[in-house]
N, C-alpha and C positions, 0 to 999 in steps of 0.2 A: 824682102820681108820687112814689115814695119818695125819701128823700135819697140812698140808695145809687145809684139809677138816675140821679138828676140828676148825681151825682159822676161816674158812668161816662160819661154823655153829654158832660159838660164835658171829661173826659179825651179822649174821641174827637175832639171839636171842636178842642181845642188840638193834638192829635197831627196831625190832617189839615191844620191851619193851618201848622204847622211843617214838615210833609211838603212842602207846596207851596213853602215857602221853601227847604228843603234841596235840592229838585230843581234849583234854579237855581245852587247854589254852584259846581259845575264848569262852568257855562255862561257866566256873566257875563264873566269875564276874556277868554275866547276870542271871545265875541260882540263885545266892544268892539274887539278886534284885527281882527275881520272887517270892521269899518267904518273901519279905518285908524288907530285909536287906538294910541298907544304904551303902555308899561306904566304910566307915570305917570297918563295920562288914564283908563286902565282901572281903576287903583287909586282914582281919584276917584269913578268910577262905583260901585265897591264901597262906599266910605265914605259915599256919599250916603244909603244906606238908614239907617245908624246915626244920621247927623245928623238926619234928619227923624223918626226914631223918638224921639230924645231930645227934640225939640221937640213931637212929637205926643202922646206918652204922657200928660203931665199934662193936655193938652186933652181927650183921650178920658176920662181919669180924672174930670175935673170934670163932663163931660157924663154919665158913668155915675152920678155922685152925684145930678145934677139930674134927668136924664131916665130913668134906669133902666139896669141892666146889659144886659138883653136887647136893647134897641134899639141900643145902642152896639156890641155884638158883631155884630149883623146889619149895621150900617153899615160896620164895619171889614172884614167878610168881603166885602161887596159891592164895596168899594173895592179889595180885593185881587184879586178876579176881574177887574175892569177893568184893574188894573195889569199883571197877568200876560198878559192878552190883548194889551194895547198892546205889551208886550215882544216877543211873538211876531210882531206886525205891524210892527215898527220899520222894516224896509226899505221896505215898501209905503207906510206913512204918512209916512216921511221924504221920499219922492219927491212925495207928494201935497201936502204943505204947503210944498214948495219948499226944504226944508232941504238942506244940502250932502250929508248922509247921515243914516242912522238914529240916530246918536249922540244927537241932540236928543231923540228919542222915548225912547231908552233911559234917559236921565237923568230925563226927566219921569216915566216909569213907575216908575223906581227910587225917586224921591222920594215918589210916591204910595203905593207899597208900604211904604216906611218909616213914613210918617205913619199908615197903617192898621195897621202892625205894633205900634203901641203898645197893641194890645188885650190883650197879655199882662197888663198891669197891671189891666185891667178883669176879666179872667178870675180873677186872684188875688183881687180884691175880691169877685167872685161867690162864690168858694170860701169866703172869710171870712164872707160873709153866711149861707151854708147849713150851716156847721160850728160846733159849740160851741167855746169857747176851748181845751178840753183835747184836741180832735181837730184843731185848726187846722194844727199843724205837719205832721201826717200828710197832711191834705188838700192842703196846698201842695206836699208832697213828691211826691204823685201827679201834680200838674201838672208838676213838674220832670222826672219820668220821661217824661211825654208830650213835653215839650220836647226831651229828649235823644234819644228814639226817632225823632223827626222828622228830626233831623240825621243819624241813622244810615241810615235807609231812603230819605231823599230823594235823596242822591247815587246810591244803587243804582238807583232808578227812572230817574234821568237817564241812567245808563249803558245801561239796557235800551232806552229809547225813542229814544236817539240812536245805537244800533248800526246798522250797515249793513243787517242783516236787517230790523229794525223799520222803518227808513226806506223800504225797498222795499215793505213791506206798506202803510205810510201812503200812499205814492205811488199804489198800486194802488186803494185803497179811498176815499180822500178826494177831494173835488172839486178841479179844477185851480186854483180860486181860492185854495185854502189853501196857503200856502208851506210846503214840507217841507224841513227841513234839520236838522242836529245841534243847532242853536240854537233853532229855532222849535218843534220838537215837545216838548222839555222845558217850554218856556214855556206851550204850550197844555195840556199835561198838568197843570201846576200850576194853570192857570185852571180846568180841568175838575174837579180834585179839590176846589179851594176852592169852586167852584159847588155841587158835591154837599154840601159841608160847610155852605154857606149854607142849602140846602134842609133839611138835617137840623136845624140850629139853629132855623129858622123853625117847623117843625112839632113839634119835640120839646122844645126848651129853654124852660122857663117863666121868668117874672120872679121872682126871689127875694122872699120876703115881708119879710125884714129887710134894712135898709140900714145900712151903716157908712160914715161919712165917711172917705174914704181919701186925699184930696188936701189939700195945705197951701195955703191962700190967702195966707198971711202973707209968705212969702219965696220967692224963686226957687230952683230946684234948684242953680244955680251958687252962690248964697249959702249954701245948706245944705252943699254940698260944701266950700266955703271954711271954714265954721265947723267941719266935721267934721275937716278936715286939721289944724286947730289943737287938736283935742281930745287930751288926754293919754291917754285910754283907747283910742280907735280911730283916731287920726290917722295913725299910721305904717302901720296895716293898710289904711286907705283908699288911701293912696299906693301901697302894695305891690300892692293889687288893681288900681289904675289901670295901673301899670307892667307887671304880668303880662298884663293884657288887651291893652295896647298892643303888647307884644312878640309875643304869640301871634296877634293880628290881623294884624301885619306878616308873620308867617310864612304865615298862611292866604292872605292876599291875593296874595302873590308865588309861592306854591307852584305854581299852575297855569301862570303865566308861565314859571317855571323848567322845568317838565316839557315845556311846549310848545316852548320855545326849544332846550333841550338834548337832549330825547328825541324830539321831534316828536309828542308825545301830543295827542290831541284830547279831546273831551268824554267819550267812553265809557271810554277808558283812565284818565283822571283820576278818573272816577267810581269806578272800582275801587279806586284808591289811597285816595281820601277815605273810601270805605266801610270799608276796612280800618282806617284810623286811628280812625274813629268807633266801630267795634265794639270796638276795644281800650279806648278811653276809657269806653265804656258798661260793659264788663266790670269795669274797675277801680272805677268809681263805684258800680255796682250790686251787685257781689259781693265785691270784695277790700278796699274801703276800711274796712268795718266791722271785720273781724278785725285789719287792720293798725293801725287807730286804737286798738283795745283793747290791742294789744301795745306800740305805740310812742308813742301820743299825737299830738294834732293838731300840736303845735309841731314835733316831730321830722319828721313827714311833710311839713309845709310846707317845712322846710329841705331835706329830701331831694329833693322835687319841683323846687324852684328850682335846686338844684345840678345835677340831671340835665339840666335845660333849658339851663343855661349851656353845656354841652358839646354836647348833641345838636343844638340849633338852629344852632350855628356849623358843625357837620359836614354839615348837610343839603346845601348846594350842592356840596361837595367830594366827597361820596359817589358822585356820578354818574360820576366818573372813576376809581373804584377798580377797576383791572383785576384785582386779586387775588380779587375776588368772582366766582364762576362764574355763568353764566346758568342758568336753570331752564326747560328746554324753550323755548317761544316767548318767555319773559320774558328780556329782555336783562340783561346784567350790571349796568348802571347802575340799572335799576329794582329789581333784587333788593337792591342795596346801599342804595338809598333806603328800601326797605321795612324793612331791618334797622335803619337809624338811626331810622326813624319809630316803631319798636316801643317803645324806651325813652323816646322823646320823648312819645308818647301817654301812657305810664305816668306820667311826670313831670308832664305837664299835668293829668291827672286828680287826682293827689295835691295839687298846688298849689291848684287851684280849690276842691276840697271842703274842704281844710284851712284855707285862708284864710277861707272862709265860716264854718267852725266857730270859728275864732279871733275873728272879729268877734262872733259870738254870745256867746262866753265872756267877752269884754271889755266888752260893752255891758250896761247895766243891764236888769233884767227887764222894765221898762215901756218900753224903748226898742228892743226887738228889731226890730219892723217898720220903724221909721225907719232903723235901722242897715243893714238889708238893702236898703232903698230907696236909701240912699247908695251902697252898693257897686254896685248896678245902674246908677245914674246915672254913677258913675265908669267902669264898663265900657262904657256907651254912648258916653261922650266918648272913651275910649281907642280904641274901634272906629271912631270918626270920623277921628281924627288918625293912628292907627297905619298903616292902609293908604296914606294919602296920603304920609306920610313915607317909607314903605318903597318906594313906587313912584318917588319922587324919587331915592332912593338907587340903585335898580335902573338907572334911566336915566342919572343923572349920574355915578355912580362905576363900579359893576360889578354883575353879576348876583348875586354872592355877598355883597355888602355888607349888604343888609337882613337877611339871616339871621345874619350875624356880629354886627351891632348888636343884633338881637333877643336873641341869647344873652347879650351883655354887659349888657343891661338887667336880667338876673336877679342880677347882682352887687350892685347897690344894694338889690334886694329882700332878699337875704340880710342886708345891713347893717340894713335896716329891721326885719326880723324879730328881730334882736338887741336892738332897742329896745323890743320889746313887753313890757309889764308881765306877769310870769309868775306872780304870786301866785295869781290866780284860776284860771289854767290848771292849775298844779300841785296846787292844792287840789281841783280837779275831777277830775284824773287819779287822785289818790289816794283819792277817795271810793269 
């Protein structure tokens, strides 16, 4: 198989893997509420994935160095199939094991999915194995595109398979032993897609001939993060990246609780809103960020993105009561206002994410690029562990609007941290 075909196959595998993950984004919060969880417990369920991904990624990375990339990818895909299947059977399995409800099964399945979700690092290592150094950035960018597309199309598929029309079809054609609901069918769809992905990887994906050692045996990721924060070159950027990921994960985790409580939205309606936001982010990252960077530079775009999110994140919960925004056909006024606020919010988030990554690259030494990006990914995983938990606590303990306001305020220190970034290298690059 030629390298181009291998790259294409790896792209498809990562896309399908993230597609299965994205399908469950609009499902998880409402599934937890179905079993009696409040917003805080539901947020802990969301955070469980990132926690176990943070723990599992270096383990899978070491296994891929020792045992090979292909076996680890197959192992992780098999684990994901099991996790999403358990997710769909949570109600039935919860009763069978004597649990008070299916929440125990949901948490176990979510933890297993997170541990298996560390395969992204293995996929990046695979790409590094099969691409020469001069093409490596392009190859990793291809995987990044697959990652983003999975988040765009996943919620859209969830909206389709959880719609009343689709549920009626499933009830008519599936055996009675298969539980059919707006929560179970997205779970089983994710399991089926991941199962097909597993078959594809087994028959098509070869083991790469070259191996690169991609994991650090010497020190833990937490220690590496601590040392990075103290670095004069990228320390403030790593902290800014952590805060940005913390804030946006807080928004993401409470968004569906908000629309469920205030608008009465279920899985299908939330899937439409999340797909809209995902498409906007993809358009900015895929088409607009290049020309904007050429004109304004990474530093100004990072500042602009953070400033936009200070305002828009705080406005999200209050937009639902904007009576001056007209309804659009069957779409009520609150949903229209929420979509209006989400438009600049998605734009600002895309600017911040891409520009902060670019600033990390510009401030890191040439031989430290991979390690620097690994640190930002670790910071993001930690933030996505603690962000939803803190946001859920604010939602329950204070008010529904509080996590969104706090998320917006977190971008104020990000603006301060960006002011501390050493700009000599940035300005010399912009002027080149």
